C-alpha atoms as one frame of an Amber mdcrd trajectory, in Angstrom:
protein
  60.980  97.145 121.806  61.067  97.820 125.561  57.751  97.876 127.483  56.144
 100.990 128.784  57.215 101.530 132.426  54.621 101.169 135.170  56.190 104.063
 137.091  57.805 107.255 136.092  61.481 106.431 135.376  64.547 108.411 136.394
  65.000 111.731 134.700  68.096 111.658 132.436  70.862 113.844 133.780  71.434
 115.111 130.232  68.108 116.953 130.205  68.669 120.683 129.634  66.086 122.706
 131.615  65.029 126.051 130.430  64.497 129.002 132.856  64.701 126.929 136.007
  67.327 124.802 137.902  67.373 121.167 136.882  64.588 118.936 138.261  66.582
 116.266 139.941  64.086 113.450 139.418  60.414 112.708 139.267  60.577 112.094
 143.026  60.474 115.880 143.357  56.943 115.745 142.018  55.597 113.160 144.425
  52.171 114.247 145.568  51.417 115.670 142.152  49.368 114.392 139.218  51.968
 114.732 136.459  51.291 115.247 132.740  54.485 114.941 130.686  54.516 115.762
 127.007  57.353 114.801 124.685  57.118 116.984 121.606  58.988 118.591 118.782
  58.982 121.989 117.047  58.619 120.664 113.478  55.363 118.855 114.066  52.049
 120.690 114.097  50.445 117.989 116.313  53.194 118.441 118.844  52.701 122.216
 118.896  48.929 121.792 119.341  49.499 119.291 122.145  51.895 121.720 123.813
  49.357 124.569 123.673  46.702 122.311 125.173  49.067 121.237 128.003  49.959
 124.857 128.842  46.241 125.694 129.002  45.635 122.860 131.518  47.495 124.876
 134.137  44.679 127.377 134.344  42.173 124.452 134.875  44.116 123.144 137.852
  45.712 126.313 139.260  46.813 126.016 142.860  46.273 122.265 142.978  48.806
 119.423 143.034  49.199 119.331 139.275  52.515 119.542 137.359  52.758 119.977
 133.624  56.159 119.281 132.013  57.071 119.719 128.304  60.177 117.990 127.106
  61.304 119.029 123.616  62.616 116.106 121.692  64.385 117.385 118.570  64.555
 115.247 115.469  65.859 117.679 112.838  69.083 119.728 113.237  67.061 122.973
 112.957  65.040 121.994 116.046  68.247 122.186 118.174  68.180 125.987 117.816
  67.412 127.084 121.361  66.504 130.671 120.330  63.846 129.216 117.996  62.534
 126.986 120.737  62.358 129.894 123.266  60.559 132.058 120.741  57.822 129.382
 120.425  57.525 128.844 124.125  57.314 132.588 124.763  54.380 132.902 122.352
  52.278 130.415 124.379  49.316 131.993 126.242  50.710 130.544 129.510  54.310
 129.712 130.537  55.155 126.088 130.956  58.131 124.197 132.584  60.234 122.970
 129.713  63.374 120.923 129.086  65.273 119.667 126.038  66.100 115.952 125.539
  68.582 116.155 122.747  69.440 112.480 123.131  65.804 111.426 123.104  66.317
 109.261 126.211  62.931 109.841 127.683  61.172 108.850 124.498  63.129 105.555
 124.671  62.304 105.141 128.366  58.621 105.277 127.586  59.020 103.100 124.527
  57.727 106.020 122.491  57.150 105.322 118.801  56.159 108.815 117.629  55.726
 112.405 118.654  53.875 113.870 120.407  53.940 111.331 123.223  51.805 111.919
 126.323  52.243 110.461 129.827  49.873 110.867 132.756  51.027 109.715 136.219
  49.314 109.500 139.617  50.629 111.177 142.708  52.744 108.204 143.683  54.381
 108.086 140.260  52.249 105.240 138.869  51.786 105.669 135.057  48.062 105.904
 134.355  48.335 106.570 130.671  51.079 106.528 128.080  50.535 106.980 124.334
  50.964 108.955 121.167  49.016 111.759 119.623  47.267 114.993 120.720  45.202
 114.717 123.864  41.444 114.833 123.799  41.000 117.754 126.079  37.723 116.749
 127.679  38.851 113.247 128.540  42.266 114.438 129.765  40.701 117.023 132.054
  38.329 114.435 133.488  41.131 112.001 134.128  43.308 114.603 135.905  40.329
 115.746 137.998  39.594 112.202 139.070  43.178 111.567 140.065  43.475 114.843
 141.956  40.204 114.377 143.885  41.337 110.948 145.021  44.712 112.230 146.169
  43.112 115.155 147.952  40.557 112.981 149.623  43.240 110.603 150.838  45.610
 113.357 151.984  48.298 112.478 149.461  48.328 115.739 147.462  51.507 117.792
 147.859  51.091 121.132 149.799  54.108 122.807 148.136  52.557 122.804 144.719
  54.608 122.862 141.506  54.604 126.242 139.699  56.459 127.293 136.537  58.848
 130.211 136.441  57.293 133.242 134.653  58.399 133.477 131.036  59.925 136.732
 129.680  57.572 139.050 127.803  57.556 137.859 124.214  58.483 139.938 121.217
  55.704 140.505 118.580  57.276 137.831 116.289  55.741 139.211 113.053  54.266
 136.542 110.786  51.527 136.876 108.204  51.500 139.989 105.974  48.962 141.735
 103.768  49.417 144.999 101.877  46.756 147.623 102.066  47.729 150.619  99.883
  50.310 152.598 101.733  50.134 150.453 104.894  50.662 146.858 105.889  48.804
 144.507 108.173  51.026 142.303 110.282  50.054 139.255 112.273  51.984 139.232
 115.568  51.526 135.777 117.144  53.793 136.610 120.067  51.499 139.467 121.041
  48.244 137.799 120.018  47.341 140.879 117.937  47.187 142.171 114.364  48.933
 145.437 113.658  48.350 147.960 110.894  51.756 149.639 110.284  53.178 152.255
 108.024  56.260 151.674 105.874  58.517 152.889 108.713  57.139 150.257 111.014
  55.054 152.532 113.244  51.987 150.746 114.571  48.944 152.767 113.489  46.346
 150.483 114.959  46.478 147.354 117.129  43.625 144.899 116.766  43.230 142.672
 119.824  43.571 143.079 123.550  46.731 140.954 123.755  44.997 138.391 126.028
  44.527 134.906 124.637  41.058 134.113 123.461  38.541 134.103 120.622  36.368
 137.062 121.601  34.744 139.196 118.879  34.002 142.856 119.046  35.806 146.189
 119.035  39.592 146.252 118.371  40.501 146.781 121.994  38.399 143.892 123.368
  38.657 141.309 120.597  41.213 138.476 121.266  43.300 136.035 119.344  45.453
 133.078 120.384  47.900 132.555 117.496  47.100 134.776 114.506  49.121 132.992
 111.815  48.094 134.330 108.369  46.408 137.272 106.728  44.800 138.269 103.427
  42.560 141.128 102.270  39.062 140.592 100.961  36.970 143.577 100.065  36.600
 145.679 103.220  38.123 143.083 105.557  41.396 141.695 106.765  40.909 137.943
 107.077  42.906 136.423 109.934  43.586 132.693 110.292  44.004 132.114 114.008
  45.682 128.736 114.300  45.490 128.804 118.105  41.809 129.318 118.391  41.007
 127.272 115.251  39.013 130.072 113.644  38.831 132.388 110.666  38.290 135.915
 111.809  37.515 139.098 109.882  38.678 142.574 110.797  36.636 145.494 109.382
  39.306 147.687 107.847  37.393 150.876 108.755  36.103 150.255 112.257  38.646
 147.612 113.452  35.786 145.412 114.658  36.485 141.637 114.667  33.930 138.971
 113.773  34.298 135.208 113.521  33.567 133.922 110.022  34.290 130.282 110.543
  35.294 127.927 113.364  33.733 126.958 116.716  36.926 127.633 118.664  37.808
 123.962 119.251  40.192 121.708 117.407  38.295 119.597 114.995  38.995 116.148
 113.512  36.520 116.768 110.735  38.280 116.174 107.356  35.230 116.886 105.144
  33.396 119.962 106.368  30.076 121.128 104.972  29.113 123.178 108.009  28.509
 126.921 108.198  30.122 129.731 110.096  30.881 129.071 113.742  29.193 125.687
 113.557  32.056 124.228 111.486  35.113 123.045 113.329  38.582 123.790 111.999
  42.076 122.554 112.838  44.923 125.079 113.025  43.930 127.182 110.044  46.689
 129.218 108.386  47.392 131.160 105.191  44.076 132.502 103.972  44.141 133.435
 100.272  41.319 135.189  98.421  40.834 133.805  94.939  37.925 133.679  92.478
  35.321 134.755  95.031  36.397 132.129  97.528  38.745 132.090 100.476  41.192
 129.234 100.235  43.094 128.400 103.382  45.500 125.735 104.570  44.523 123.571
 107.600  47.977 122.831 108.979  46.617 120.490 111.649  44.582 118.511 109.123
  47.159 118.509 106.303  44.507 119.840 103.900  43.467 122.828 101.849  39.883
 124.090 102.458  37.589 126.611 100.865  35.241 129.059 102.518  32.483 131.161
 100.937  32.117 134.432 102.722  28.605 134.932 101.229  27.047 131.697 102.552
  29.657 131.017 105.368  29.978 127.468 104.044  33.333 125.719 104.594  34.592
 122.408 103.352  37.675 120.429 102.315  39.037 121.021  98.848  42.335 119.230
  98.371  44.234 116.765 100.525  43.204 113.410 101.973  44.231 114.375 105.468
  47.118 111.876 105.395  50.472 113.423 106.236  52.344 112.619 103.018  53.725
 113.923  99.734  51.535 112.862  96.862  50.667 114.704  93.630  47.789 114.444
  91.219  44.020 114.902  91.511  43.963 113.184  94.925  46.980 114.801  96.542
  48.407 114.723 100.081  50.202 117.461 102.050  52.203 117.661 105.280  51.567
 120.761 107.269  50.894 123.279 104.592  51.663 126.764 105.912  51.521 129.157
 102.960  49.377 129.884  99.943  49.991 132.291  97.093  47.688 133.006  94.133
  48.832 133.316  90.547  46.691 133.774  87.426  45.377 130.266  86.969  47.203
 128.529  89.745  47.945 128.463  93.484  51.196 127.729  95.139  51.524 125.921
  98.438  54.379 126.113 100.980  54.206 122.485 102.192  56.333 122.845 105.316
  56.833 119.337 106.644  57.518 118.038 103.141  59.998 120.817 102.497  58.336
 121.373  99.155  56.746 124.033  96.892  53.551 122.627  95.398  51.643 124.056
  92.390  47.847 123.644  92.000  46.633 123.954  88.395  43.045 125.191  88.942
  41.677 123.742  85.741  41.849 120.188  87.215  42.503 120.850  89.972  45.820
 119.046  89.786  48.699 119.241  92.217  52.302 119.101  91.173  55.445 119.324
  93.233  57.769 121.852  91.620  60.582 122.119  94.142  61.860 120.135  97.151
  64.612 120.354  99.690  63.416 123.671 101.099  64.040 124.109 104.824  60.499
 124.585 106.179  58.767 126.736 103.566  56.396 128.959 105.470  55.013 131.594
 103.098  54.549 132.222  99.361  54.203 135.355  97.261  53.571 135.354  93.526
  54.437 138.164  91.036  53.750 137.362  87.449  55.562 134.071  86.689  57.873
 134.360  89.650  57.170 132.598  92.931  58.899 133.716  96.157  59.161 131.372
  99.097  60.211 132.047 102.692  62.372 129.142 103.845  62.043 129.745 107.596
  64.681 127.299 108.747  67.310 127.946 106.155  66.861 131.004 106.597  66.330
 132.461 103.167  63.940 133.896 100.704  63.964 131.902  97.412  62.801 132.758
  93.937  61.390 130.004  91.691  60.674 130.143  87.986  59.087 127.297  86.011
  61.717 125.001  84.757  64.494 126.389  86.965  65.667 125.344  90.445  64.971
 127.795  93.298  67.577 130.489  93.742  68.466 132.280  96.965  67.735 136.035
  96.884  68.178 136.919 100.555  69.573 134.899 103.491  71.253 135.184 106.830
  73.875 137.580 105.359  71.036 140.070 104.877  69.926 139.680 108.480  67.246
 136.945 108.081  66.729 134.665 111.086  63.333 133.015 110.582  61.332 134.558
 107.686  57.682 133.439 107.709  55.635 136.127 105.922  55.838 137.717 102.459
  53.896 140.274 100.461  54.571 142.930  97.754  54.128 146.705  98.146  54.763
 148.800  95.056  57.363 146.430  93.655  59.130 145.866  96.996  59.152 142.504
  98.613  58.268 142.724 102.319  59.429 139.961 104.693  58.151 139.281 108.192
  60.865 137.666 110.284  59.791 136.109 113.626  63.399 135.433 114.653  64.734
 138.922 113.911  61.499 140.425 115.374  61.114 142.836 112.506  60.189 143.417
 108.889  62.509 143.584 105.945  61.922 145.287 102.587  63.855 145.198  99.316
  63.742 144.846  95.607  63.843 141.079  94.817  67.018 140.606  92.892  70.058
 138.484  93.450  72.658 140.310  95.357  70.197 143.028  96.338  69.983 144.711
  99.733  67.325 144.577 102.407  66.122 147.430 104.571  65.377 146.462 108.148
  62.102 147.952 109.481  61.599 147.623 113.220  58.144 147.872 114.708  57.601
 150.873 116.928  54.751 152.158 119.146  53.887 148.501 119.974  51.393 148.439
 122.774  52.329 146.542 125.961  50.945 143.136 126.701  48.533 142.507 129.622
  49.884 140.148 132.335  49.673 136.456 131.346  49.759 134.952 134.843  46.863
 136.683 136.532  45.332 134.263 139.021  48.010 131.559 138.419  50.867 130.512
 140.665  54.312 131.327 139.340  57.607 130.669 141.070  60.223 133.356 141.650
  63.698 132.074 140.906  65.895 132.926 143.877  69.618 133.286 144.209  71.386
 130.121 145.466  71.883 129.388 149.140  74.351 127.191 150.987  73.497 125.348
 154.214  75.352 122.999 156.531  74.803 119.245 156.135  73.008 117.194 158.753
  71.618 120.161 160.672  68.526 122.216 161.208  68.690 125.398 159.110  66.774
 128.496 159.999  65.182 129.623 156.799  64.249 133.326 156.517  62.117 134.171
 153.560  61.499 137.805 152.709  57.944 138.293 151.517  57.594 141.093 148.878
  54.423 143.163 149.160  52.719 145.546 146.857  52.779 149.381 147.366  51.154
 150.310 150.644  50.966 146.711 151.905  52.725 145.056 154.873  52.787 141.449
 156.098  50.480 140.991 159.103  52.829 139.488 161.760  49.865 138.667 163.974
  48.072 136.494 161.348  48.886 132.823 160.753  51.702 132.146 158.328  52.486
 128.731 156.844  55.447 127.536 154.887  55.745 124.420 152.728  59.158 123.290
 151.594  59.706 120.370 149.218  62.878 118.906 147.769  62.868 118.856 143.999
  64.107 115.225 144.130  67.796 115.614 144.980  67.730 114.359 148.610  68.805
 117.551 150.279  66.182 117.495 153.011  65.684 114.953 155.773  61.951 115.367
 154.993  59.551 117.800 153.379  58.513 120.646 155.711  54.914 121.767 156.268
  54.740 124.063 159.271  53.529 127.263 160.746  56.142 130.066 160.614  56.913
 133.163 162.613  56.760 136.564 160.819  59.642 138.854 161.703  59.121 142.200
 159.977  58.819 141.241 156.321  60.137 137.666 156.582  58.723 134.281 157.387
  61.103 132.190 159.540  61.106 128.475 160.229  63.494 125.538 160.904  64.332
 123.276 158.073  65.816 119.747 158.606  68.743 119.332 156.226  70.371 116.086
 155.036  73.039 116.219 152.387  75.637 116.945 151.289  74.709 117.673 147.679
  73.192 120.168 145.290  69.626 120.636 144.202  66.610 122.873 144.398  64.009
 123.595 147.102  60.444 124.383 146.200  58.904 126.821 148.695  55.332 128.061
 149.132  54.449 130.713 151.746  50.881 131.611 152.704  50.374 134.729 154.825
  48.181 137.761 155.270  48.997 141.270 154.125  47.158 144.487 154.980  46.795
 147.517 152.795  46.975 151.148 153.849  43.302 150.980 154.835  43.993 147.956
 157.046  42.024 145.510 154.884  43.423 141.989 155.221  44.263 139.984 152.126
  45.488 136.411 151.798  48.676 136.106 149.750  50.717 133.171 148.408  54.338
 133.298 147.294  56.203 130.529 145.386  59.991 130.257 145.220  62.523 127.986
 143.559  65.724 128.063 145.594  68.893 126.479 144.203  70.678 124.980 147.192
  74.004 123.465 148.139  74.404 121.371 151.305  77.952 121.100 152.433  79.910
 120.259 155.595  81.279 123.374 157.304  79.110 125.724 155.237  78.831 129.420
 156.310  76.408 130.063 159.135  74.343 132.549 157.111  73.523 132.603 153.391
  71.553 135.365 151.713  70.066 135.454 148.254  67.983 137.909 146.211  65.116
 137.095 143.894  66.207 136.771 140.262  62.759 136.903 138.574  59.407 138.364
 139.427  56.999 136.587 141.678  53.296 135.945 140.823  52.516 139.565 141.743
  55.500 141.763 140.941  56.782 143.943 143.782  60.004 144.528 145.607  62.917
 142.049 145.562  62.756 139.163 148.013  65.538 137.304 149.720  65.861 133.959
 151.432  68.378 133.700 154.248  69.544 130.400 155.801  71.386 130.319 159.151
  72.304 126.842 160.302  71.456 126.040 163.900  72.070 122.406 164.878  69.268
 121.241 167.053  67.176 124.337 166.641  63.487 123.892 167.499  60.558 124.818
 165.260  59.628 128.536 165.693
């Protein structure tokens, strides 16, 4: 086993970067405290660590901090880029991500399991390297200590790292619950719960769409990752895996209240607390049965019970070990779905790829089917059990004593089914990958009706107050020369750049050796553009990271400080054209008109 490196190693050229040009090497992040997470889709601990890493960007917004998430697939289904992008799009904040299909970085860090976390100082020295989910408080303290030291010593990078804004996510329907003639649909991608009719029209939206755990009226309440639903008396119970809470929606008023969970990830494997004093760990799949609420704790690999009358919560089944074990002392591995029969419950045990049966008289757990590609939801009708196999993709039917049979699959339009319920004899399927619902009579060879969601409310901006980099069109500049860089600065309606106010530009090389040195200088403002000289080395190809700070004035003349971030793919070549012009490909932090970056090579040009 190789030893953990003392410094950040070279980035493998085989890394496939998502939504941004390739990061040439860790040298491009010099001057930044770097937190690198190696993770995988099929591991709940990895997904929790990823969400925690994304949230850190708000803690250290505008400072020399870089968060990188490198997906390290283990199973073949994890190589599906569309599936990966759906998960990343549902995060409350965008994050810079890459895929390491060959698992080279895990080997470089002598990683033994996923998730694997690396923290590095501004000079690339590895300060921490180890497995498991980060303890948020300790990680924040460590980053703050490293940043303050770098800022005090003048070693923090001025051209700070910023992710490219992610596209607006689809609703990604998940948990389902039937309510007479309507359905309730959990939409993790939109951080809301919808009440819809059978044609897919959204009748009510519960939740503001902003990430959080706020209670209150439908329009102000917030969720992070609503993952499962069930009905209990006058409420829709929502398991919010992202905020680690059980929430209740009043079916008449739409008001939201927290029933259980303190909003923080808990390592408690026993429980015994009450209401919002009891910590939970990625709760999913609530199921009302015999006066209690049973729910799966995906992050704890357990089943818990909650009493809505006393608000008491505690563990019920599962040791907390991530394993497949039957009997009176069972073990689960990321249970994601629960379905109630007459005298039994059924569990979709995702990481074990198994359907498990709980005979309630014991209780006793028995595995009744295996080899299911990530079972994510269960629905029971009489003696028939229906399972959503999210990664097959298929909906299976199981009868006691028989192997599971496929009822619906990709030929019916399924992409990633992860929610099931019955409405008047029809089986309804929520499909996160297809971004819609399906409905049909559950029979082999039957047809499915696609039901698209309509009248879905828009999402509020995710990046308010956070730096985000606009991805620019490529430029070409001459090698071994000073290039005049002209950066068009987009302004909002009625705004204009103040040419008389100071303007500064910071340009850093993303590690590819294109520049003779990073550039931190005052710039001239010519109309709507910032202009400065840039010392170019080369030849080669890479990416420049640009930050511009200037002043804009509104129609009333009020000055306002503005910052723009750009990622500029660049080619340095001998005999390049004297002028190169590009247009912005994606929106900047504050959307406005397109920008452009122009480069005119001028050997020996002085700084403006």
